[in-house]
C-alpha positions in Angstrom: -26.0 92.2 2.9 -25.5 90.3 -0.4 -26.7 91.5 -3.7 -30.7 90.7 -4.1 -32.7 91.1 -7.3 -35.1 94.1 -7.7 -38.0 94.8 -9.5 -38.1 97.7 -12.0 -41.4 99.1 -11.6 -42.2 100.5 -15.0 -45.2 102.6 -13.7 -42.6 104.9 -11.9 -39.4 104.3 -14.6 -38.3 105.8 -17.8 -36.2 105.8 -20.5 -36.0 109.2 -22.4 -33.7 110.5 -25.1 -33.0 113.5 -27.1 -31.6 114.5 -30.1 -30.7 117.9 -32.0 -33.1 118.7 -34.7 -32.1 121.2 -38.0 -29.4 122.3 -35.7 -31.9 124.5 -34.0 -33.9 122.6 -31.8 -34.3 119.1 -30.1 -36.5 116.3 -30.3 -37.3 114.0 -27.3 -38.5 110.8 -27.1 -39.2 107.5 -24.8 -39.1 104.3 -25.3 -42.4 102.6 -23.5 -41.5 99.1 -22.9 -38.4 97.8 -21.5 -37.4 95.1 -18.6 -34.3 95.3 -16.3 -32.6 92.8 -14.2 -31.2 94.4 -11.2 -29.1 92.6 -8.6 -28.1 94.9 -5.9 -27.2 95.7 -2.1 -28.1 99.7 -1.8 -25.2 99.6 1.1 -22.7 98.4 -1.7 -23.9 99.6 -4.9 -20.4 99.2 -6.4 -21.3 95.5 -6.8 -24.5 95.7 -8.4 -25.1 94.3 -11.9 -27.6 95.8 -14.4 -29.1 94.4 -17.7 -31.6 96.5 -19.3 -33.7 94.9 -22.9 -35.7 97.9 -24.4 -38.1 96.8 -27.0 -37.1 99.2 -30.3 -40.8 99.3 -31.5 -42.0 101.2 -28.4 -40.4 104.1 -29.6 -42.7 107.3 -29.0 -41.8 110.7 -29.9 -45.6 111.7 -30.3 -45.4 111.9 -33.8 -46.4 108.9 -35.6 -44.8 109.5 -39.1 -41.3 110.2 -37.2 -41.8 106.9 -35.0 -42.4 105.0 -38.0 -39.5 106.2 -39.8 -37.3 105.3 -36.5 -38.7 102.0 -36.6 -37.7 101.5 -40.3 -34.5 100.0 -41.9 -33.0 103.7 -42.0 -32.6 104.0 -38.1 -33.3 101.0 -35.5 -34.9 98.4 -38.2 -36.9 97.2 -35.7 -38.0 93.9 -37.7 -34.7 92.8 -37.7 -33.2 94.1 -34.5 -36.2 94.1 -31.8 -34.3 94.9 -29.0 -31.8 97.5 -27.4 -29.7 96.0 -24.7 -27.4 97.4 -21.9 -25.2 95.4 -19.6 -23.1 96.8 -16.8 -19.3 96.0 -16.6 -18.4 98.5 -14.0 -19.7 100.7 -11.1 -17.3 103.4 -9.6 -18.0 105.8 -7.3 -18.0 109.6 -8.3 -19.1 111.4 -5.1 -21.9 111.2 -2.5 -24.8 109.0 -3.9 -23.0 109.5 -7.3 -21.9 106.7 -9.7 -19.9 106.2 -13.1 -22.1 102.9 -14.7 -20.0 101.8 -17.5 -21.3 98.9 -19.6 -22.2 97.5 -23.1 -24.7 99.0 -25.3 -25.9 97.2 -28.3 -28.0 98.6 -30.9 -28.6 96.6 -34.3 -26.4 94.1 -32.9 -23.5 96.7 -32.7 -22.1 96.8 -29.1 -20.2 99.6 -27.7 -19.1 100.9 -24.3 -21.4 103.8 -22.6 -21.0 105.3 -19.2 -23.9 107.0 -17.4 -23.8 109.2 -14.6 -25.9 107.7 -12.0 -27.5 109.4 -8.9 -28.6 107.1 -6.0 -32.0 108.9 -5.0 -32.3 106.8 -2.0 -34.7 103.9 -0.5 -37.3 103.8 1.7 -40.6 101.3 2.3 -43.7 101.7 0.1 -46.4 102.4 2.5 -48.7 100.5 0.0 -46.6 97.0 -0.4 -44.6 97.2 2.5 -41.5 96.4 -0.2 -38.3 98.2 0.1 -38.1 100.8 -2.9 -35.0 102.7 -4.1 -34.7 105.3 -6.9 -32.0 106.2 -9.4 -31.6 108.7 -12.1 -28.9 108.1 -14.9 -27.5 110.1 -17.9 -25.6 109.5 -20.8 -24.6 110.1 -24.1 -23.6 108.6 -27.4 -22.9 108.9 -30.9 -25.8 107.4 -32.8 -23.5 106.8 -36.0 -21.4 104.4 -33.9 -24.6 102.2 -34.1 -25.2 102.3 -37.7 -27.9 105.1 -37.3 -26.4 106.9 -40.0 -29.6 108.2 -42.0 -29.6 112.3 -42.4 -30.1 115.1 -45.0 -28.5 118.3 -45.7 -30.3 121.4 -45.1 -30.3 124.0 -47.7 -29.1 126.6 -44.9 -26.1 124.2 -44.0 -25.8 121.7 -41.5 -27.7 118.6 -40.9 -31.7 117.6 -40.3 -30.5 115.3 -37.3 -27.5 115.7 -34.8 -25.0 113.0 -34.0 -25.6 113.1 -30.3 -28.2 111.3 -28.3 -28.6 112.0 -24.8 -30.3 109.9 -22.5 -32.3 110.4 -19.4 -33.0 107.1 -17.4 -35.3 107.2 -14.1 -35.9 103.8 -12.5 -37.9 102.7 -9.4 -37.0 99.4 -8.2 -38.3 97.1 -5.5 -37.1 94.5 -3.4 
């Protein structure tokens, strides 16, 4: 079977992140608005292609003052750089239903490679629509400073307010 277009279901998909805060805890958040182009054959995922576009202004950490700061020029500068994008370059098997998906991540017009460890959760027929549905979970991480997200503050007790490593967790449900 050849690659076919699959539509990401935003009601059953998410893009979540976490960053260390004050050297002692983690702040978690999501991006609530994104689109994706997924072309795949579930029987041959190595040949799939994946592109994401995330609306940077849809960031949500459940704290409006922090969200406003993250949208500002100190971080994402959503007025000038409204989208965060990802485009796959290579998909390699890494065990049963496990894959390493490498691609280009672009934040603030800076593009760097990133690799996600992706688990294919399987596929089946949606009883409500009759469409084929497939699920994936992806985990990756990057250094925020590589993308010009440099804002920070020193702590009186040592260390910094915000960690450099950003961990991503992506849940995708797509239908054909």
